[in-house]
N, C-alpha and C positions, 0 to 999 in steps of 0.2 A: 560113437555108435549111436545110430538110432533104430527102436527096437519097435515093435506095434507091440501094444499094452492093450487088452479088453476089458473095458469097464462093466460090469453087471450091476443092475439094481438089485436089491436082496430084502426080506421083510425090515429089516434093522439097520440098514444101512446100505453100503454097496463095498462090492470085491474087484480086485484085481490084476489077471495075470497076464504073461506074456510067453505064448506058444513055443518063442525061441528060447525061453528060460525053465524049462521044467522045473516045480517045485518052490520058482520064486512066486510067490501070491503076495497082496495086501490087501486090509479092508479098512473102512472106516465110515463113518456114521453120515459123511456128506461128500460130493464126488469130489471137493477140493481137496478133504483129507486122506483120503482114498489116492488121489494123483502124487499126491505130495510122500505119502507111505511106501507107493509104490517106486518110486524117482529112487526113495534111502534105500529099499529093499533091493532092488537092480543094481544099487551103485555096489550094497553090501555081500549080495550076490556073485558080482563079476572080481571084488576087491578078492573074495574068500578062492575062486577058480583060479585066481592068479596065483596069490599064495601055497598054493597047496601044486601049482602048475600045471593044473586042468587048461584046457585049448577052453580058449572061450568064443562059443561055435558063433560064425557072421550068422547073423540076421539073413531070414529066409521066409519069413512070413511076410502076406500082404492082409489088403483088405477091399471087397466094392463096397458100396450099398446097389442092391438090384428094388424095384420098383415090381410089385402085381397087382392088380386089381384087389381090392380089398372083398 
């Protein structure tokens, strides 16, 4: 499964979430740490859903970059 993950810079490091898995979030001091933490969080979240026989939603989110004059 391939999911969109949004990573945001914070005052103390980074945070991440996936719009397709509400409530699945991670934080880290560095971008690399938050990427690893989010991968583990998604795996844990999906495993928990499957264990509870909850349907894992198909990924629907996408993103693009747009450029506008500064």
